[in-house]
C-alpha positions as CSV (number, residue, x, y, z in Angstrom):
1,M,0.0,-0.1,-0.2
2,A,1.6,3.2,-1.1
3,V,0.4,6.4,0.8
4,C,-0.3,9.2,-1.7
5,S,2.1,11.9,-2.4
6,P,1.3,15.4,-0.9
7,S,2.5,17.2,-4.1
8,L,0.9,14.9,-6.8
9,S,-2.8,15.5,-6.0
10,K,-4.6,16.0,-9.5
11,C,-6.4,18.9,-7.5
12,C,-3.7,21.5,-8.3
13,Y,-4.2,24.4,-6.2
14,E,-4.0,27.2,-9.0
15,H,-6.4,25.5,-11.1
16,R,-9.6,24.8,-8.7
17,R,-11.7,28.0,-9.3
18,G,-15.2,27.3,-8.1
19,L,-14.3,24.1,-6.4
20,A,-13.9,23.3,-2.7
21,P,-11.1,25.0,-1.2
22,L,-8.0,22.6,0.0
23,E,-5.1,23.5,1.9
24,P,-1.8,22.4,0.7
25,P,0.5,20.1,2.8
26,T,2.8,21.9,4.9
27,P,6.2,20.6,6.5
28,E,4.6,20.0,10.0
29,F,1.5,18.0,8.4
30,C,4.3,15.9,6.8
31,R,6.2,15.4,9.9
32,A,2.8,14.6,11.7
33,V,1.9,11.9,9.0
34,I,5.6,10.3,9.2
35,R,5.1,10.2,12.9
36,Q,1.8,8.3,12.7
37,V,2.7,6.0,10.0
38,A,6.1,4.9,11.2
39,P,5.0,3.1,14.4
40,R,2.6,1.1,12.3
41,Q,5.3,0.1,9.8
42,E,7.5,-1.4,12.6
43,R,4.3,-3.3,14.0
44,W,3.4,-4.8,10.8
45,A,7.2,-5.6,9.9
46,R,7.3,-7.4,13.2
47,R,4.1,-9.2,12.6
48,R,3.9,-9.9,8.8
49,G,7.4,-9.4,7.7
50,V,6.7,-6.5,5.5
51,R,5.7,-2.9,6.4
52,L,2.6,-2.7,4.3
53,A,2.3,1.1,4.0
54,Y,5.0,3.0,2.4
55,L,5.1,6.9,2.3
56,A,5.9,8.6,-0.8
57,D,9.3,10.3,-0.9
58,E,7.7,13.7,-1.0
59,F,6.6,13.3,2.7
60,Y,10.3,13.2,3.9
61,L,11.7,15.7,1.3
62,Q,8.9,18.5,2.3
63,A,9.3,17.2,6.2
64,G,13.0,17.7,5.9
65,E,13.4,14.3,7.2
66,P,15.9,11.7,6.2
67,I,15.0,9.5,3.4
68,P,14.4,5.9,4.9
69,P,17.1,3.1,4.3
70,A,16.6,0.7,1.5
71,A,15.4,-2.0,3.8
72,A,12.4,0.1,4.6
73,Y,11.1,-0.4,1.3
74,D,10.9,-4.1,1.4
75,G,12.4,-4.8,-2.1
76,F,10.7,-1.5,-3.5
77,P,7.3,-2.8,-4.6
78,Q,6.1,0.4,-5.3
79,L,8.8,2.0,-7.2
80,E,7.0,2.5,-10.4
81,N,4.6,4.8,-8.6
82,G,7.6,6.8,-7.2
83,I,7.6,5.3,-3.7
84,G,11.5,5.0,-2.7
85,L,12.6,6.5,-6.1
86,V,15.0,8.9,-4.0
87,R,16.5,6.4,-1.9
88,D,16.9,4.2,-4.9
89,F,18.8,6.9,-6.8
90,L,21.0,7.7,-3.6
91,D,22.0,4.3,-3.0
92,G,22.8,3.8,-6.8
93,F,24.7,7.0,-7.2
94,E,27.4,5.9,-4.5
95,P,29.0,3.4,-7.0
96,L,29.2,6.2,-9.7
97,L,31.7,8.1,-7.6
98,D,34.2,5.4,-8.2
99,E,33.5,5.3,-11.9
100,P,36.9,5.9,-14.0
101,S,37.2,9.4,-14.7
102,A,38.5,8.7,-18.3
103,A,35.2,7.1,-19.2
104,I,33.1,10.4,-18.5
105,T,33.2,12.0,-21.9
106,V,30.7,14.9,-21.2
107,R,32.7,17.3,-19.1
108,E,29.9,19.9,-18.6
109,A,26.2,19.6,-18.9
110,S,23.1,21.1,-16.9
111,F,20.1,18.6,-15.5
112,A,16.5,19.7,-15.4
113,T,14.6,18.7,-12.4
114,G,11.9,19.7,-10.2
115,T,12.0,21.9,-7.0
116,L,11.7,19.0,-4.5
117,F,14.5,16.8,-5.8
118,A,16.8,19.8,-6.7
119,P,18.8,20.1,-3.5
120,L,19.7,16.5,-3.3
121,L,20.5,16.2,-6.9
122,R,22.9,19.4,-6.5
123,S,24.5,17.6,-3.7
124,C,25.2,14.5,-5.5
125,L,26.5,16.5,-8.4
126,R,28.9,18.5,-6.4
127,R,30.4,15.2,-5.0
128,F,30.7,13.9,-8.6
129,N,32.1,17.2,-9.7
130,R,34.8,17.2,-7.1
131,R,35.7,13.4,-7.7
132,H,36.0,13.5,-11.5
133,G,36.6,17.3,-12.3
134,T,33.2,17.7,-14.0
135,R,31.1,20.9,-14.2
136,Y,27.6,19.5,-13.9
137,R,24.6,21.7,-12.4
138,A,21.3,20.7,-11.2
139,L,18.7,23.4,-12.3
140,A,15.2,23.5,-10.6
141,V,12.1,24.1,-12.7
142,R,9.0,25.7,-11.3
143,N,5.7,24.3,-12.6
144,A,3.5,26.6,-14.0
145,F,1.8,24.5,-16.2
146,L,0.0,22.2,-13.4
147,G,0.7,24.8,-10.6
148,R,3.6,25.8,-8.2
149,R,2.6,23.2,-5.9
150,V,3.5,20.4,-8.2
151,T,7.1,20.1,-7.5
152,V,8.0,16.5,-8.9
153,A,10.5,16.1,-12.0
154,G,8.1,13.7,-13.5
155,L,5.2,16.5,-14.1
156,L,7.5,19.1,-15.7
157,A,6.3,20.5,-19.0
158,G,8.2,21.5,-22.0
159,A,7.4,25.2,-22.1
160,D,8.3,25.8,-18.4
161,I,11.7,24.3,-18.7
162,A,12.5,26.5,-21.8
163,R,11.1,29.6,-20.5
164,Q,13.2,29.2,-17.0
165,L,16.3,27.6,-18.2
166,A,16.9,29.3,-21.8
167,R,19.6,31.3,-20.4
168,R,20.7,29.2,-17.4
169,A,21.3,25.9,-18.9
170,T,24.9,25.4,-19.7
171,G,27.7,22.8,-21.0
172,E,27.2,20.3,-23.8
173,W,23.6,19.7,-23.5
174,L,20.6,20.0,-21.0
175,G,19.7,16.5,-19.5
176,V,15.8,16.1,-18.9
177,P,14.4,13.2,-17.0
178,A,12.6,10.7,-19.0
179,E,9.8,10.3,-16.5
180,C,8.4,13.6,-17.6
181,L,8.2,12.5,-21.1
182,R,5.2,10.4,-22.6
183,A,6.1,6.6,-22.4
184,G,7.4,5.8,-25.8
185,H,7.5,9.3,-27.0
186,D,9.9,12.3,-26.6
187,V,7.0,14.4,-25.8
188,F,6.1,16.4,-22.5
189,L,2.7,16.9,-21.0
190,D,2.1,20.2,-22.8
191,D,2.9,18.6,-26.3
192,W,6.3,20.1,-26.5
193,S,8.9,17.9,-28.3
194,L,12.8,17.6,-27.3
195,P,13.4,19.3,-30.6
196,D,11.1,22.0,-29.8
197,L,12.9,22.4,-26.4
198,S,16.3,22.3,-28.1
199,A,15.3,25.0,-30.7
200,A,13.9,27.1,-27.8
201,I,17.1,26.8,-25.3
202,G,19.7,27.0,-28.2
203,R,21.4,23.8,-27.2
204,P,21.0,20.1,-27.6
205,V,18.7,18.0,-25.1
206,C,19.5,14.8,-23.6
207,R,16.6,12.3,-22.2
208,I,18.0,10.9,-19.1
209,E,16.4,7.5,-18.3
210,G,15.5,6.9,-14.9
211,G,17.9,6.0,-11.9
212,P,21.8,6.6,-11.7
213,A,22.2,4.1,-14.5
214,G,20.8,6.5,-16.9
215,F,22.9,9.3,-15.7
216,R,26.0,7.2,-16.0
217,D,25.1,6.3,-19.5
218,A,24.6,10.0,-20.5
219,V,27.8,11.1,-19.0
220,R,29.5,8.5,-20.8
221,G,28.3,9.8,-24.1
222,L,25.9,6.6,-24.6
223,A,22.5,8.7,-24.8
224,A,22.2,10.8,-28.0
225,P,21.4,14.6,-27.6
226,V,18.5,15.7,-29.7
227,G,18.9,18.8,-31.6
228,P,16.2,21.2,-33.0
229,A,14.1,19.7,-35.9
230,K,15.8,20.4,-39.4
231,R,13.8,22.6,-41.3
232,T,12.3,21.2,-44.7
């Protein structure tokens, strides 16, 4: 059982005219939910061997609480729903610090992400830069398309990325998470394509597949950046 993310509600606060008011979750609310669920998780783990309920990563990020260790996710049964993605990324990122620097062919790049994950990604990239001498930047994008309360990278729109990063993105390409593109297509929620985004920001765009493995492939030059569509 997954407990819904506080930032993924379909009822985005900026787009609720004429509807019943909703109060956005606060850090205090998220901490209260964690305190309420944690003892039950431990009780179920003792009785049944699994915790049964798993809080979305956003509860911990918004509360400013540490992300639980991998063992707390019982094999990550809800990973496809985004439950445990941050822990999976953080643990998978550690071995990348020991990658041979000679294998890293992309020396400077920018990475677009949501405002919630940006601080953690910046921390990871700073460590990677110190270890390998690269110049990678994490750039937070505010979600105007669905509302500023939607803070996850998987719901970013192409127009928001273009408008906010056109002058900030540096390096060989701008990396965008594959989660914010429609399955099987290089198209964002607002119908912008990767070539559209590339044309708007004036540099290639690289689709970053999920997790540290996608990051590793991209910085090793194994993911092909997309440029603007050719005019006919």
